[in-house]
C-alpha positions as CSV (number, residue, x, y, z in Angstrom):
1,M,-28.2,-29.9,0.6
2,G,-28.4,-28.2,-2.8
3,Q,-27.4,-24.9,-1.3
4,K,-24.6,-26.4,0.7
5,A,-23.3,-28.1,-2.4
6,K,-23.5,-24.9,-4.4
7,R,-21.5,-23.0,-1.8
8,T,-18.9,-25.7,-1.6
9,K,-18.6,-25.7,-5.4
10,S,-18.3,-21.9,-5.4
11,G,-15.7,-22.0,-2.7
12,S,-13.7,-24.7,-4.6
13,A,-13.7,-22.6,-7.7
14,W,-12.5,-19.5,-5.9
15,M,-9.7,-21.5,-4.2
16,H,-8.6,-23.0,-7.6
17,E,-8.6,-19.5,-9.1
18,H,-6.6,-18.1,-6.2
19,V,-3.9,-20.8,-6.1
20,T,-3.4,-20.7,-9.9
21,D,-3.5,-16.9,-10.1
22,P,-0.2,-15.7,-11.6
23,Y,-0.2,-12.6,-9.4
24,V,-0.7,-14.6,-6.3
25,K,2.4,-16.7,-7.2
26,K,4.3,-13.6,-8.1
27,A,3.5,-12.0,-4.8
28,Q,4.8,-15.0,-3.0
29,L,8.1,-14.9,-5.0
30,D,8.5,-11.1,-4.6
31,G,7.7,-11.1,-0.9
32,Y,4.5,-9.1,-1.0
33,R,1.7,-9.9,1.4
34,S,-1.0,-10.0,-1.3
35,R,-1.5,-9.7,-5.0
36,A,-3.0,-6.3,-4.4
37,A,0.6,-4.9,-4.4
38,Y,0.6,-5.1,-8.2
39,K,-2.5,-3.0,-8.5
40,L,-0.7,-0.1,-6.8
41,L,2.5,-0.8,-8.7
42,D,0.6,-0.8,-12.0
43,I,-1.1,2.5,-11.3
44,D,2.1,4.1,-9.9
45,K,4.0,3.0,-13.1
46,R,1.5,5.0,-15.1
47,D,0.8,7.9,-12.8
48,L,4.0,8.3,-10.8
49,L,2.2,8.8,-7.5
50,L,4.9,7.7,-5.1
51,H,8.2,9.6,-4.4
52,P,10.7,9.9,-1.6
53,G,9.9,12.4,1.0
54,M,6.1,11.9,0.8
55,T,3.6,11.5,3.6
56,V,1.2,8.7,2.6
57,V,-2.0,7.6,4.4
58,D,-3.2,4.1,3.6
59,L,-6.9,3.4,4.6
60,G,-7.9,-0.3,4.6
61,A,-4.3,-1.3,4.7
62,A,-4.3,-4.9,5.8
63,P,-2.5,-7.1,5.2
64,G,-0.1,-4.4,4.2
65,S,1.0,-5.0,0.6
66,W,0.3,-1.3,-0.4
67,C,2.3,-0.2,2.6
68,Q,5.2,-2.4,1.3
69,V,5.0,-0.7,-2.1
70,A,4.8,2.7,-0.6
71,V,7.8,2.1,1.7
72,Q,9.9,0.8,-1.2
73,K,9.0,3.9,-3.4
74,L,9.7,6.3,-0.5
75,K,13.3,4.9,-0.1
76,K,13.3,5.5,3.6
77,K,12.5,9.2,3.1
78,G,9.0,10.0,4.2
79,R,6.3,8.3,6.2
80,V,3.4,5.9,5.9
81,L,0.4,5.9,8.2
82,A,-1.9,2.9,7.9
83,I,-5.3,2.0,9.4
84,D,-7.4,-1.2,9.1
85,L,-9.9,-3.1,11.2
86,L,-7.4,-5.9,11.1
87,P,-3.8,-5.4,12.5
88,V,-1.1,-4.8,9.9
89,A,1.9,-6.9,10.9
90,E,4.9,-4.7,11.7
91,L,6.6,-3.1,8.7
92,P,9.7,-0.9,9.0
93,G,8.7,2.7,8.0
94,V,5.0,2.2,8.7
95,E,3.0,3.4,11.6
96,S,-0.3,1.5,11.8
97,L,-3.5,1.4,13.9
98,A,-5.8,-1.6,14.2
99,G,-9.0,0.4,14.3
100,D,-12.2,1.4,12.5
101,F,-11.8,4.4,10.2
102,T,-15.4,5.2,10.6
103,E,-14.9,5.8,14.4
104,P,-13.7,9.2,15.7
105,S,-10.8,7.5,17.6
106,A,-9.2,6.6,14.2
107,L,-9.4,10.1,12.9
108,I,-8.0,11.4,16.2
109,W,-5.1,9.0,15.9
110,L,-4.3,10.3,12.4
111,E,-4.7,13.9,13.4
112,E,-2.2,13.4,16.3
113,K,0.3,11.6,14.0
114,L,0.0,14.3,11.3
115,K,0.3,17.2,13.8
116,S,-1.3,19.7,11.5
117,G,0.9,18.6,8.6
118,R,-0.4,17.9,5.1
119,V,-0.6,14.6,3.2
120,D,0.8,14.0,-0.2
121,L,-1.2,10.9,-1.1
122,V,-4.3,9.2,0.4
123,L,-4.8,5.6,-0.6
124,S,-8.1,3.8,0.1
125,D,-8.5,0.1,-0.7
126,M,-11.3,-0.2,1.9
127,A,-14.3,-2.5,1.4
128,P,-17.1,-3.4,3.8
129,N,-17.6,-6.9,5.1
130,I,-19.8,-8.6,2.5
131,S,-23.4,-9.3,3.6
132,G,-24.4,-10.9,0.3
133,V,-27.1,-8.3,-0.4
134,M,-25.6,-6.5,-3.4
135,L,-27.4,-3.1,-3.0
136,R,-26.6,-3.0,0.8
137,D,-23.0,-3.9,0.2
138,Q,-22.6,-1.3,-2.6
139,A,-24.2,1.4,-0.5
140,R,-21.9,0.6,2.4
141,H,-18.9,0.6,0.2
142,Y,-19.7,4.1,-1.1
143,E,-20.2,5.3,2.5
144,L,-16.6,4.3,3.1
145,C,-15.5,6.0,-0.1
146,E,-17.2,9.2,0.9
147,L,-15.5,9.2,4.3
148,A,-12.2,8.6,2.7
149,L,-12.9,11.5,0.3
150,E,-13.8,13.8,3.1
151,F,-10.5,13.0,4.8
152,A,-8.5,13.5,1.6
153,V,-10.0,16.9,0.9
154,A,-9.4,18.0,4.4
155,W,-5.8,16.9,4.7
156,L,-4.2,16.8,1.2
157,K,-1.6,19.3,0.0
158,P,-2.7,21.5,-2.9
159,N,-0.9,19.2,-5.3
160,G,-1.9,16.0,-3.5
161,A,-3.7,12.9,-4.8
162,F,-6.3,10.5,-3.7
163,L,-6.6,6.9,-5.0
164,V,-9.7,5.0,-4.0
165,K,-11.2,1.6,-4.9
166,A,-14.7,1.7,-6.5
167,F,-17.0,-0.8,-8.0
168,Q,-19.0,0.0,-11.1
169,G,-22.7,-0.2,-10.6
170,V,-25.1,1.5,-8.3
171,G,-23.6,4.5,-6.7
172,F,-20.5,4.7,-9.0
173,E,-21.5,7.7,-11.1
174,D,-22.7,9.6,-8.0
175,F,-19.4,9.1,-6.3
176,R,-17.4,10.0,-9.4
177,A,-19.4,13.2,-9.5
178,Q,-18.4,13.9,-6.0
179,M,-14.7,13.3,-6.9
180,R,-15.0,15.7,-9.8
181,L,-16.3,18.4,-7.5
182,A,-13.4,17.7,-5.1
183,F,-10.5,17.5,-7.6
184,R,-9.4,19.3,-10.7
185,Q,-8.5,16.0,-12.4
186,V,-10.2,12.7,-11.9
187,D,-9.3,9.5,-13.9
188,I,-10.4,5.9,-13.9
189,R,-7.7,3.2,-13.6
190,K,-8.2,-0.5,-14.2
191,P,-4.8,-2.1,-13.4
192,D,-3.7,-5.2,-15.3
193,S,-3.6,-7.1,-12.1
194,S,-7.3,-6.4,-11.4
195,R,-9.3,-9.5,-12.5
196,D,-11.2,-8.9,-15.8
197,R,-14.5,-10.2,-14.4
198,S,-14.4,-7.8,-11.5
199,T,-16.3,-4.5,-11.6
200,E,-13.4,-3.1,-9.5
201,V,-11.8,0.1,-10.7
202,Y,-9.8,2.8,-9.0
203,L,-10.6,6.5,-9.1
204,L,-7.6,8.8,-9.0
205,G,-8.2,12.4,-8.0
206,R,-5.4,15.0,-8.3
207,N,-5.1,18.6,-7.1
208,P,-7.9,19.2,-4.6
209,N,-10.3,22.0,-5.3
210,R,-10.8,22.5,-1.6
211,N,-8.0,22.8,0.8
212,E,-9.4,24.0,4.1
213,S,-7.0,24.3,7.0
214,V,-6.5,20.9,8.7
215,T,-7.1,22.7,12.0
216,D,-10.6,23.7,10.8
217,D,-12.9,22.5,13.6
218,A,-15.9,22.4,11.4
219,T,-14.2,20.1,8.9
220,M,-13.1,17.6,11.6
221,T,-16.5,17.8,13.3
222,N,-18.2,16.9,9.9
223,L,-15.8,13.9,9.5
224,Q,-16.6,12.6,12.9
225,N,-20.3,13.1,12.6
226,Q,-20.4,11.2,9.3
227,A,-18.4,8.4,11.1
């Protein structure tokens, strides 16, 4: 009974925080699918990541608020490709796949859509299903980050950028070191719309150090094996 009461109290606190969150209310007024839209808007305001004519890949896209921001910024000039385990409800200007990015089939879908073209911006807001075991969840999260990083390095243009959600704690410094090897510039961003109590931050990598051909069979095999 004590555990059940504790869970109920925790759930009630989360619901109260959610419904009173100013960014939740703002998202409803502005027509965004979630408050996460303002995280990308905050970062883009500072770093000017999104421009008309770009090709953007959004990993972990559902419910689609980052896709909405990307489409608005591209002004109908460019394309957005989105993947998530959950379906992304139809959005004009977005091609989406309800699939698992860790599976080869998702990588094949992206490869076919890109047709050996390069990507301007890779976005990753992916996070694993939470088990409640912190170390396990953190490790799984960084597995997803590493897969997203592999994809970004393989497909980004020489002046491309990679924005990925990370959590400070176990694994953070190791992953940031990987980012520094992969990109000439790596910055940490904590958007105003990210809750203060959260360890969530975003790592922004610009200008890949490695830009192998996207048709390199070894690169794609490595991605698929890691998946």
